N, C-alpha and C positions, 0 to 999 in steps of 0.2 A: 504494500500500500504506500502511496506517496501523497503528501500534501505540502502546502506552502504556508510557512509561518513567518510573519514580519519580513517578507521579501527574501527569505532564505529557504533553500530546499530542506525539507524535513522528511526523513524516511524511516520506515520500520522494516528492517531486513534482519530476520532472526540470526542468521549465520554471522553477518557483519557485527551485529550488536553483541552477540555472545563472545565473539573473538576479541572485541575491544575490552569488554568487561573482564574477561578471563585474565587479561594482562595487567589489570589495575591492581596494585598491591593491596588496596583496601578489601578487594573481593577474593584474593587468592586463597583464603582460608575456608571458604564456603564450598559446598558441593556443587558439582556441575549442574545438577537439576535445579538448584537454587539460582545459579547464574542464568539458566535458561528461563526461569520464571521472571527474573528481573528484566531480562532482554525482551520478554514478551510485553512488558509494560513500559519499556524505555523507548526513546526516540533519538535517532541520529539527526543532527542538525548541521548544515553547512553554513559557514559564515565567511564572507570575503574579507580580505585584509582591510582593517579600518572600521568594520561593522561593529555596532554595539550589541553585545550579547545580553547585557542587562544594565539598565540605568540605575544610578544610586537612588535608594529609597524605594525601589521596586521589589516586590516579593518574588523570590526565586521559586519556580515550580518544582524544583528538586535539586539533586546533586548532579554536577556536571563532571564528566570524565573527558579528558582530551585524547582523541584518537590520533590526530596529527595536527600540526600547527602550534600556535602559541596564543595565550590569552593573558593580557595584563590586567591586574586589579589595581585601580588607582583612585586617588582622591583629588578633588579640584577645589581651589579657593582663590578668589581674587586674581584670576588669570594664571595661577601656578598649578602645576600638576605634580603629585608625588606618587610614584609607582610603589605600591606596597609589596607586590609579588608578581612573578611571571610564571604561569602554569604551562608546562610543556607536556609532551606525549606521556601517557599513562598516569599523569597526575590528575588530581581532582580539585575542585573548588566549590564553595557554597554549602559545605556540609553543615556547619553550625547554623547558618540562616535557614537552611531547609528543615533541619530538625526542630528548630524553635518557631518556625513559621513567621519569621521576622523579616522586615525589609533588608535588602543588602546595604551594608554601610559603605560600599565602594561601587565604582563603575567598572564593568567588565568589557573589554574591547579586544577584538581579534587583532593580533600583531601580524599574522600571516593568514593566507587562506587556510581555514581550519575546519576540522570535523569534530564535533562534540557529541557525546552521548549523554542525554539527560535522563536520569532515573528519578521518577516522581517521588516526592517526599513521603507519600503514604507507603510506597513499596520499601523504602529505606527503613521507616519506622516499624513496619510489620516484620522485617527481617531482624531488626534489633530485638523485638519482643520475643521472637521464636528461636533465635540462634545465639547462644552465649558466646560462641567463638567470634561471631561478627560483632556482637556488642563490645567485646574486649578490643577488637580491632578498631572500632569507632572511638573508644576511649583512648586508645594508644595514639590514634591519628590526631585527636583534639589536644591531647597532652603534648604531643610533639609540636603542634602549631603554637601552643601556649609558650613553650620553651623558646621557640624561634622568635616569637614576638618579644619576649623578655630580652633575648639577645640583641634584637634590633634596638630596643629602648636603651640598653646598656651601651651599644655601639654609638648611637646618636648622642648620648650624654657624655661619654668618656673618650671617644675616639674621634680623631680628625679625619679629613677626607682621604689622606694617604693610607691611614690604617684601615678604613672601610674598604678602599679599593684593593689593598693587599689581601684582606680577608676574602673579598669576593673572588678574586682570581684564584686564590688557594682553594676555595670551595668548588670552583669550576673544575679543578683538577681531580676532585673526587677522592676515591680511595687509592689512587695510584701511589705506589711506594717509591717510584722513581724520583730522584733528585731533580731531574729535568723532564719536561714534557711539554706538549703543545696543546693549547685549548683554543676554542673559537668562541668569540663573543656571540651569544645567542640572538642578539637583536642590535638595533642601532645604538650608537654612543649617546644619542639624546635620551633614549629610554633608560639605558643603564645609568646615566648620570642622575636621572630622576629617581631611579631605584636606590641610589646611594646618597641621595639628598644633597647633591652638588650640581654646579652648572656644567654644561657640556664643555665649555672652555677650560674649566678647572680639571675635568676628567682628562682632557688631552694633555694638559700641562703635567698632571700627576703621572700619566703613562710615560711621558718623556723623562720625568725625573727618575722613575723606577728603571727605565732603560739606561739612563746615564749611570746609575749605580751598578749596572751589570746584572740586575735581577731578572729582567725580561728583555725580549726583543719583539718589536711590534711591526706587523705587516698587515695593514688594513684591519680586518677583524680577527686575524690569526695572531695569537699571543704565545710566543715561546717562553716558557718559564725556565730560566737558566739556573736559578738558585731557589728551590722551593723552601728550604729551611730558612733562608734569609727573608723570603717573602712572608713566611708564617711568623717570624720573629717581629717584623714590622706590624703585622696585624694584631699582635698581642700588646703592643705598646699603647700607653695612654697618651692622649694629646697633651 
């Protein structure tokens, strides 16, 4: 079945939906038949780059999982934008707002052409009520989000721009144990600067500064991390 919602293609294709949801960490601990039940109630929605997924203050119909593309969650005020988070493939957003049936405190916008799978709030709540494993997964997800938020508050209060940038680049490297590696900035410098709470011009200057110190090498959106231990040390410094 296919319908159109808010100018974006919306489809219900069981195999596609099951495949996407099976790869989302939040749903990996539940049975395949439960994934199939969720997929039967879910909807895949296509958003073009720049399209609004949800406006601030609007109630989300459910939990969103990103199949491909990226979605930025941001706040606006007096012409300024602050990006709170960038959700990429297999990541979810909207869980807390969906569970509480409260308006979204942010604006969600597609950074790229994106495919999202929306699982209705009622389906999520029903699974929480009947599956302790999933309930624990939801608790763990919300707890992780809380800790990340506290880390953001700490970083904004105690760390300067260079420390936040160093921490961001180190996080992009993930679990790699290598002293050196190459990462790719997931989106534009404008969006990343907003994510870090600095100006685009400041981001460019800080990248040059880290390169001058021999910690990184910059080639467009490709960042070669030449000294990850040194980068991590800067990230831990207080401003």
